[in-house]
C-alpha positions in Angstrom: 72.0 108.0 111.3 70.2 109.6 108.9 71.4 112.7 107.2 69.8 115.5 108.3 68.5 119.1 106.9 68.0 122.0 109.1 66.2 124.5 107.8 65.8 127.9 109.0 61.9 128.2 109.7 59.5 130.0 106.9 58.7 133.8 107.4 55.1 134.8 107.5 53.8 137.4 105.0 54.5 140.0 107.5 57.4 138.8 108.7 58.9 138.7 104.7 57.4 142.5 104.0 59.3 143.5 107.1 62.8 142.1 105.9 62.7 142.8 102.1 61.4 146.3 102.9 64.6 147.0 105.1 66.8 145.2 102.9 65.9 148.0 99.6 65.8 150.3 102.8 69.6 149.4 103.2 70.8 148.6 99.2 68.3 150.7 97.2 70.7 150.1 94.1 70.3 146.7 94.6 67.8 145.3 91.5 67.5 142.2 93.1 66.1 143.9 96.6 63.4 145.6 94.5 62.7 142.3 92.9 62.5 140.2 96.2 60.4 142.9 98.0 58.0 143.3 94.4 57.1 139.3 94.7 56.7 139.7 98.5 54.0 142.6 97.9 53.1 140.1 94.8 51.8 137.4 96.4 50.5 139.2 99.2 48.0 141.4 97.0 49.9 144.6 96.6 49.9 144.9 93.5 50.4 148.6 93.1 53.4 148.5 95.2 54.9 145.2 93.3 54.7 147.2 90.2 56.3 150.0 91.9 58.9 147.6 93.0 58.9 145.5 89.5 59.8 148.9 87.4 62.4 150.2 89.7 64.6 146.6 89.6 63.6 147.0 85.7 65.2 150.3 86.1 68.6 149.5 88.1 69.0 146.4 86.2 67.0 146.2 82.3 68.5 142.9 82.2 66.2 141.4 84.8 63.9 139.1 82.8 62.1 138.2 86.0 60.9 141.9 86.6 60.4 142.0 83.3 57.9 138.8 83.2 56.1 140.1 86.5 55.4 143.8 84.7 53.9 142.0 81.9 51.9 140.4 84.2 50.7 143.1 86.1 50.1 145.0 82.9 48.1 142.1 81.8 45.7 142.5 84.7 45.4 146.7 84.6 44.3 145.5 80.7 47.6 147.4 79.4 48.2 144.3 76.6 50.5 146.4 74.4 52.8 146.6 77.4 52.5 143.1 78.8 53.4 141.8 75.3 56.6 144.4 75.5 57.5 143.1 78.6 57.1 139.3 77.6 58.8 139.9 74.4 61.7 141.1 76.5 61.9 138.1 78.3 61.9 136.3 75.2 65.1 138.3 74.1 66.6 138.0 77.2 69.0 135.4 78.7 66.6 134.2 81.1 66.0 130.9 81.4 64.1 128.0 79.9 60.8 127.7 82.1 60.7 131.5 82.4 61.1 132.0 78.8 58.7 129.2 78.0 56.2 131.0 80.8 56.4 134.2 78.8 55.7 132.5 75.5 52.0 131.2 77.7 51.5 135.0 78.0 51.8 136.1 74.9 49.6 133.2 72.8 46.9 133.7 75.3 47.3 137.7 74.7 47.3 136.8 71.0 43.8 134.9 71.6 42.3 137.9 72.8 43.8 140.5 70.3 
C-alpha cells in the first residue's frame, strides 16, 4: 500500500488574508504574524499594506531578515535605493540562511549597476 500524504487545502488569497489578519489581531506583538500577513499582502499586490506589516515585523524583531529583505524590495520599487541598500545590507550581516543572503547580494549588485 502506497504511503499517502494528507495535505490541508490551500487557502485562496482572500482566505489567507482573512486568516493572517485575524492572527495579527489576536497576536499584535508577534513579529512572525506580521511577516506572514505582509507576505500575503505582497503576493496579492497590496504593497502599501505589505510595507506596513514588514515595518511592524522589523520593529518587533529587528533581526528578522525576511522583513529586511522585503522592505528592501519595496523601497527599491519606490525608487528609494538608499533605504533598499540599508535593508539588504542588514540581511547580509544578519543570521539568515544562505539563499536569502544570496538574493540580497543579487539585489545589491543590481543597485550598484543603476547608481
